[in-house]
ZAKOLZA-159656 format. One line per 4 residues: number of its first residue (from 1); their letters; for each residue z, x, y of N, C-alpha, C. Coordinates in steps of 0.001 Angstrom, whole numbers, plus 500000, padded with zeros to 6 digits. Layout:
REM ZAKOLZA-159656
NUM) a) Z,X,Y,Z,X,Y,Z,X,Y ~ ...
//
This chain:
REM ZAKOLZA-159656
1) xxxx) 511854,504045,505495,510490,503850,505946,510136,504825,507060 ~ 508851,505077,507240,508386,505996,508267,508298,505312,509619 ~ 507798,506032,510578,507673,505475,511916,506572,504415,511937 ~ 506681,503521,512905,505703,502443,513033,504309,502995,513288
5) xxxx) 504222,504020,514143,502916,504581,514485,502250,505214,513267 ~ 503002,506005,512498,502393,506632,511330,502010,505587,510295 ~ 502782,504516,510182,502443,503445,509243,501152,502743,509651 ~ 500982,502538,510948,499757,501894,511429,498541,502770,511160
9) xxxx) 498685,504068,511366,497583,504990,511093,497267,505007,509603 ~ 498308,505078,508776,498094,505074,507327,497457,503772,506858 ~ 497870,502665,507450,497276,501383,507077,495780,501368,507390 ~ 495429,501854,508560,494003,501915,508938,493238,502805,507961
13) xxxx) 493812,503951,507615,493167,504860,506670,493057,504223,505289 ~ 494075,503465,504892,494032,502789,503596,492929,501739,503567 ~ 492788,500994,504642,491721,499992,504727,490361,500672,504582 ~ 490173,501775,505283,488904,502505,505211,488662,503060,503808
17) xxxx) 489712,503606,503196,489576,504147,501844,489269,503037,500843 ~ 489893,501886,500995,489627,500761,500093,488184,500282,500233 ~ 487695,500233,501452,486298,499828,501657,485354,500818,500993 ~ 485635,502104,501152,484789,503128,500530,484857,503042,499012
21) xxxx) 486056,502817,498498,486235,502774,497047,485586,501544,496420 ~ 485824,500390,496996,485378,499142,496377,483984,498690,496804 ~ 483543,499105,497976,482263,498598,498475,481257,499688,498793 ~ 481694,500940,498728,480815,502046,499074,479772,502321,498004
25) xxxx) 478660,502858,498428,477569,503195,497517,477547,504686,497187 ~ 478172,505496,498044,478175,506946,497891,479269,507350,496900 ~ 478865,507911,495774,479809,508272,494721,480805,509339,495182 ~ 480347,510290,495968,481247,511335,496482,482312,510713,497378
29) xxxx) 481906,509811,498268,482850,509135,499160,483834,508282,498367 ~ 483351,507650,497314,484243,506841,496473,485293,507714,495793 ~ 484892,508870,495306,485845,509784,494668,486851,510316,495679 ~ 486396,510621,496893,487300,511079,497944,488298,509978,498316
33) xxxx) 487811,508747,498390,488687,507620,498708,489734,507431,497620 ~ 489321,507531,496375,490265,507400,495262,491325,508497,495317 ~ 490901,509701,495615,491829,510831,495724,492805,510614,496886 ~ 492299,510126,498024,493163,509866,499172,494178,508778,498834
37) xxxx) 493729,507706,498178,494625,506605,497820,495724,507092,496881 ~ 495371,507913,495923,496367,508455,494993,497409,509279,495750 ~ 496965,510097,496700,497894,510893,497511,498741,509990,498406 ~ 498123,508963,498974,498846,508003,499814,499973,507344,499026
41) xxxx) 499705,506981,497796,500696,506286,496986,501918,507157,496684 ~ 501825,508453,496899,502962,509358,496698,503831,509478,497943 ~ 503340,509015,499070,504068,509148,500332,505137,508072,500473 ~ 506225,508417,501117,507304,507455,501350,506831,506273,502203
45) xxxx) 505907,506519,503131,505414,505447,504006,504612,504387,503259 ~ 504186,504685,502057,503394,503727,501278,504163,502439,501010 ~ 505496,502533,500892,506305,501321,500700,506027,500326,501820 ~ 506186,500788,503054,506065,499915,504219,504634,499419,504410
49) xxxx) 503671,500306,504256,502274,499925,504461,501861,498850,503450 ~ 502175,499071,502181,501791,498109,501147,502486,496774,501359 ~ 503775,496806,501663,504516,495569,501884,503964,494817,503088 ~ 503632,495544,504145,503073,494927,505345,501749,494218,505041
53) xxxx) 500907,494862,504265,499625,494235,503904,499834,492982,503067 ~ 500794,493022,502165,501041,491855,501313,501663,490693,502081 ~ 502295,490964,503208,502911,489903,504008,501900,489106,504824 ~ 500721,489636,504979,499702,488965,505791,499092,487783,505039
57) xxxx) 498512,486901,505809,497832,485755,505218,496613,486225,504430 ~ 496247,485474,503422,495142,485861,502552,493833,486081,503303 ~ 493594,485320,504384,492332,485456,505102,492310,486693,506012 ~ 493442,487393,506137,493504,488598,506967,493321,489875,506158
61) xxxx) 493439,489780,504852,493373,490948,503977,492450,490619,502804 ~ 491501,491493,502542,490566,491261,501439,491304,491256,500101 ~ 490744,490577,499104,491370,490592,497770,491523,492016,497221 ~ 490551,492871,497513,490630,494253,497033,491820,494987,497667
65) xxxx) 492027,494741,498955,493137,495387,499646,494477,494810,499178 ~ 494526,493521,498921,495741,492918,498371,496062,493534,497007 ~ 495059,493683,496172,495252,494308,494863,495770,495730,495019 ~ 495158,496484,495915,495557,497871,496129,496995,497959,496651
69) xxxx) 497362,497062,497548,498736,497038,498061,499716,496702,496940 ~ 499391,495719,496120,500260,495355,494994,500350,496500,493989 ~ 499238,497149,493734,499228,498289,492825,500082,499426,493382 ~ 500029,499629,494688,500836,500668,495324,502325,500372,495154
73) xxxx) 502723,499129,495375,504130,498755,495168,504524,499008,493715 ~ 503654,498670,492793,503918,498905,491371,504141,500397,491098 ~ 503257,501227,491621,503373,502680,491441,504683,503182,492053 ~ 504992,502706,493264,506198,503166,493947,507455,502781,493165
77) xxxx) 507496,501573,492651,508669,501135,491887,508801,501960,490610 ~ 507706,502188,489929,507747,502914,488659,508112,504381,488818 ~ 507641,505015,489891,507802,506463,489983,508710,506955,491110 ~ 508895,506165,492165,509592,506676,493340,510790,505841,493779
81) xxxx) 511157,504856,493000,512201,503919,493423,513495,504629,493791 ~ 513999,505457,492904,515307,506071,493157,515229,507250,494120 ~ 514066,507915,494214,513970,509090,495078,513598,508768,496518 ~ 512726,507790,496735,512206,507555,498086,512774,506329,498773
85) xxxx) 513293,505397,498031,513752,504154,498648,515262,504201,498846 ~ 515711,504246,500103,517154,504266,500349,517820,503016,499781 ~ 519039,503146,499360,519768,502020,498768,519796,500812,499707 ~ 519909,501064,501000,519956,499967,501969,518641,499206,502070
89) xxxx) 517540,499805,501630,516227,499148,501698,515880,498383,500430 ~ 516665,498519,499404,516318,497910,498103,516414,496390,498123 ~ 517478,495843,498699,517604,494386,498752,516502,493771,499620 ~ 516232,494318,500819,515124,493752,501601,513776,493842,500868
93) xxxx) 513549,494935,500126,512315,495044,499354,512272,493975,498264 ~ 513385,493801,497566,513442,492765,496527,513127,491395,497119 ~ 513746,491085,498254,513514,489790,498897,512047,489628,499302 ~ 511470,490693,499813,510065,490648,500211,509157,490436,498997
97) xxxx) 509443,491135,497914,508629,490968,496700,508716,489558,496147 ~ 509901,488978,496200,510062,487586,495740,509241,486628,496599 ~ 509188,486876,497904,508371,486046,498790,506892,486159,498418 ~ 506466,487380,498095,505066,487589,497697,504742,486803,496433
101) xxx) 505672,486784,495502,505447,486077,494236,505354,484567,494445 ~ 506144,484047,495358,506134,482607,495624,504857,482176,496300 ~ 504306,483069,497157,503063,482741,497855,501989,482574,496855
//
């Protein structure tokens, strides 16, 4: 995982991009947000940011942001599991995902 500070910045940017994508009226801004989100999902820090958002209570994170975080985890598992996730982080990620499913 990346540093706490960079994760916090990325989380803030993800929230802003999700708002632009799902609630924005400007088509250009929506396309830029989609492009940013796609690039974000390729970053190693996306694991931590998405997991952090999913750990929050439902009233703290919009349904759209929860969906985006879950989608990011899906993308990361499908495409980056063996390259970006250290072996030592796999069990904690599995445990965290199981907690999300139970909620």
